[in-house]
C-alpha positions in Angstrom: 33.4 18.9 11.0 35.0 15.5 11.7 34.7 12.7 9.1 33.0 9.8 10.8 32.8 7.4 7.9 35.1 7.3 4.9 34.3 4.3 2.6 35.5 3.9 -0.9 34.7 1.1 -3.4 32.9 -1.1 -0.8 31.9 -4.4 -2.4 30.6 -7.7 -1.1 29.8 -10.9 -2.9 27.8 -14.0 -1.8 28.8 -16.5 -4.4 27.8 -15.1 -7.8 25.6 -12.4 -6.2 27.1 -9.0 -5.7 25.2 -7.7 -2.7 27.2 -4.4 -2.5 28.8 -3.1 -5.7 31.5 -0.4 -5.4 29.7 1.9 -3.0 31.3 5.1 -1.8 30.1 6.8 1.5 31.5 9.8 3.3 29.7 11.1 6.4 30.6 13.9 8.8 29.6 14.4 12.4 26.1 15.7 12.8 24.8 13.8 9.8 21.5 11.9 9.8 21.5 9.7 6.7 18.4 8.0 5.4 19.4 4.7 3.6 16.5 3.9 1.3 16.1 0.9 -1.0 13.8 -2.1 -1.8 14.4 -5.5 -0.2 17.6 -7.0 -1.6 19.1 -3.6 -2.4 22.2 -4.3 -0.3 21.4 -1.9 2.6 21.8 -4.4 5.4 25.0 -5.8 3.9 26.5 -2.3 3.6 25.6 -1.6 7.3 27.1 -4.9 8.4 30.3 -4.0 6.5 30.4 -0.7 8.4 30.1 -2.6 11.7 32.7 -5.2 10.8 30.2 -8.0 10.8 31.1 -9.2 7.4 34.2 -9.0 5.3 34.2 -6.7 2.3 36.5 -5.3 -0.3 37.4 -1.6 -0.5 38.8 1.1 1.7 36.9 1.5 5.0 37.4 3.9 7.9 34.9 4.3 10.7 35.8 6.7 13.5 39.5 6.2 12.6 39.3 2.4 12.7 39.1 -0.3 10.0 36.1 -2.4 11.3 37.5 -5.5 9.7 40.6 -5.4 11.9 39.8 -3.1 14.8 36.1 -3.9 15.5 36.3 -4.1 19.3 38.0 -0.6 19.5 35.5 0.9 17.1 32.4 -0.5 18.9 33.3 1.5 22.0 31.9 4.5 20.1 29.2 2.8 18.0 25.8 1.4 18.7 23.4 -0.4 16.4 20.1 -2.3 16.1 19.4 -4.8 13.3 16.0 -5.7 11.9 16.7 -9.3 13.1 17.8 -8.2 16.6 17.1 -10.8 19.4 17.0 -10.2 23.1 17.4 -13.0 25.7 13.8 -14.1 26.5 14.6 -15.7 29.9 15.7 -12.3 31.3 13.4 -9.8 33.0 13.6 -6.2 31.7 15.4 -5.2 34.9 17.9 -8.0 34.5 18.6 -6.9 31.0 19.2 -3.3 32.2 21.5 -4.6 34.9 23.5 -6.6 32.3 23.9 -3.8 29.9 24.9 -1.4 32.7 27.6 -3.8 33.8 29.1 -4.4 30.4 28.8 -1.1 28.6 30.6 1.9 30.2 28.6 4.4 28.0 25.2 3.1 28.9 22.8 5.4 30.9 20.3 3.3 32.9 18.5 6.5 33.9 17.9 7.4 30.2 16.7 3.9 29.3 14.2 3.9 32.1 13.0 7.4 31.0 12.4 6.0 27.5 10.6 3.0 28.9 8.4 5.1 31.1 6.4 6.1 28.0 5.7 2.5 27.2 3.9 -0.5 28.7 7.2 -2.4 29.1 7.4 -3.2 32.8 10.7 -3.8 34.6 9.5 -7.0 36.2 8.3 -8.7 33.0 10.3 -11.4 31.2 11.3 -10.5 27.7 9.7 -13.6 26.3 6.3 -12.4 27.7 6.5 -9.1 25.8 4.8 -8.5 22.4 6.9 -7.9 19.3 6.3 -4.2 19.5 7.3 -4.1 23.2 10.6 -5.9 22.4 11.4 -3.4 19.7 10.6 -0.6 22.2 12.9 -2.2 24.8 15.8 -2.6 22.3 15.4 1.0 21.1 15.5 2.2 24.7 18.8 0.4 25.3 20.4 1.5 22.0 19.4 5.2 22.5 20.8 5.2 26.0 24.3 4.4 24.9 26.5 7.5 24.5 27.7 6.6 21.0 29.2 8.8 18.3 27.7 6.7 15.6 24.2 5.1 15.7 23.2 2.6 13.0 19.5 1.7 12.9 18.4 -1.0 10.4 14.5 -0.8 10.2 14.4 0.4 13.8 10.6 0.7 14.1 9.6 -2.5 12.3 6.6 -3.9 14.2 5.6 -0.7 15.9 2.3 1.2 15.3 2.3 4.6 13.7 2.0 6.5 17.0 5.1 4.9 18.6 7.0 5.3 15.3 6.3 9.0 15.3 7.2 9.3 19.0 10.5 7.4 18.4 11.7 9.7 15.6 10.8 12.7 17.7 12.8 11.3 20.6 15.7 10.5 18.3 15.8 14.1 17.1 15.1 15.9 20.4 16.6 13.7 23.1 19.5 11.9 21.4 20.8 13.7 18.4 23.4 16.5 18.5 26.0 17.9 16.2 28.6 15.5 17.5 26.5 12.3 16.7 26.1 10.7 13.4 23.0 8.5 12.6 22.3 6.1 9.8 18.7 5.0 9.4 17.7 2.2 7.0 13.9 2.2 6.7 10.9 1.7 4.4 9.0 4.4 6.2 10.4 7.2 4.0 7.7 9.8 4.7 8.2 9.4 8.5 12.0 10.1 8.4 12.2 12.7 5.7 11.8 15.7 8.0 14.8 14.6 10.3 17.3 13.7 7.6 20.3 15.8 6.6 21.3 13.3 3.8 19.7 10.6 1.8 21.1 7.7 -0.1 19.2 5.4 -2.5 20.4 1.9 -3.3 19.3 -0.7 -5.9 20.9 -4.0 -6.7 23.9 -3.2 -4.6 24.6 0.2 -6.3 24.1 3.8 -5.3 21.5 5.5 -7.3 21.5 8.8 -5.3 23.6 10.2 -2.6 22.7 13.8 -1.7 22.4 16.3 1.1 18.7 17.0 1.6 19.3 20.7 1.0 20.9 20.0 -2.3 18.0 17.9 -3.8 16.3 21.1 -5.0 19.4 22.0 -7.0 19.1 18.9 -9.1 15.5 17.7 -9.0 12.2 19.5 -9.7 8.6 18.3 -9.7 6.3 19.8 -12.3 2.5 19.6 -11.9 0.9 20.0 -15.4 -2.7 19.9 -16.7 -4.2 20.1 -20.1 -2.3 20.4 -23.4 1.0 21.1 -21.7 1.3 17.5 -20.6 2.5 16.4 -24.0 5.3 19.0 -24.0 6.3 18.1 -20.5 6.6 14.5 -21.6 9.0 15.5 -24.3 11.4 17.0 -21.8 12.3 13.5 -20.6 11.2 13.3 -17.0 12.8 10.6 -14.8 9.4 9.8 -13.2 5.7 10.6 -13.4 2.4 9.9 -11.7 -1.2 10.9 -12.0 -2.6 13.8 -10.0 -6.1 15.4 -10.0 -6.7 16.6 -13.5 -3.2 16.1 -14.8 0.3 14.7 -14.3 3.2 15.2 -12.0 6.7 14.9 -13.6 10.1 14.7 -11.9 13.1 16.1 -13.7 16.8 15.9 -13.1 19.1 18.8 -13.9 16.5 20.4 -16.2 16.6 24.3 -16.1 13.9 25.8 -14.0 13.1 28.4 -16.7 12.2 25.7 -19.2 9.8 24.0 -16.8 8.1 26.9 -15.1 6.2 27.9 -18.3 4.3 24.6 -18.2 2.9 24.5 -14.7 3.5 24.6 -11.0 7.1 23.7 -9.7 8.0 22.2 -6.4 10.7 20.1 -4.8 9.8 16.4 -4.9 9.4 14.5 -1.7 12.0 11.8 -0.9 9.3 9.2 -1.4 8.4 10.4 -4.9 12.0 10.9 -5.9 12.8 7.4 -4.6 10.0 5.9 -6.8 11.2 7.8 -9.8 14.8 6.6 -9.3 13.7 3.0 -8.8 11.5 3.0 -11.9 14.0 4.5 -14.3 17.4 3.6 -12.8 18.7 6.9 -14.3 21.3 9.1 -12.7 24.9 8.9 -11.7 25.3 5.7 -9.7 28.3 7.0 -7.8 26.9 10.4 -6.9 23.7 12.0 -8.0 
């Protein structure tokens, strides 16, 4: 597989605030990375650094280019949508499609219109007349209609109802993704993207708390459901997170042998959402890897 992103020691300061603190990221073609973290974690700044939209320190290679010096060449193969994305309100939807078709050689008008056919976004309507959700739908239709090798989505479904969010992620997987494309999704809707991710990365205060392949999470993390007197013994095994369940407790452990835990209750692989909460609460783990 081809390496699409190779970033080492990426750091970015705004005055005394270190927004991104020595982050390493290596992604190969065919990866769908979920970038998860609370507001202020540094996710957007990291994505802007990958796109060459802000200067940063560290070694950075995206599709064979350094975005800080070769951004225009890199963007021929990259597409993105930001959580603060703005479209020209004076244009009609048809005029916007005309414009994008004229300036981007990799844009498929046919595909964009196919995406829009499942929405209420009419081609004759002016963008300023569209609802917030419709504008997001329009922007997503344009972005997903560009034949890009790297797609970066920062809170792509913000403002959309649950039905369209579900439809969008299904379209992303079924109509856009293939083994030659790499996708990064920064989102707060963890449960909605978990089933399409190949990799997941947690950030907090500019640092990496977890960076794993989805199929490797079960090698390092286990969730134990315990009831009755075994709860006290489970607590003594130093879980990284816990929550209440019906009649007992659910504990999450990192690199604790399965044979030690299985005597105490039911074992399962933690969801990304539950693992995220555990990591955010404890801050434990290797901040440059696991």
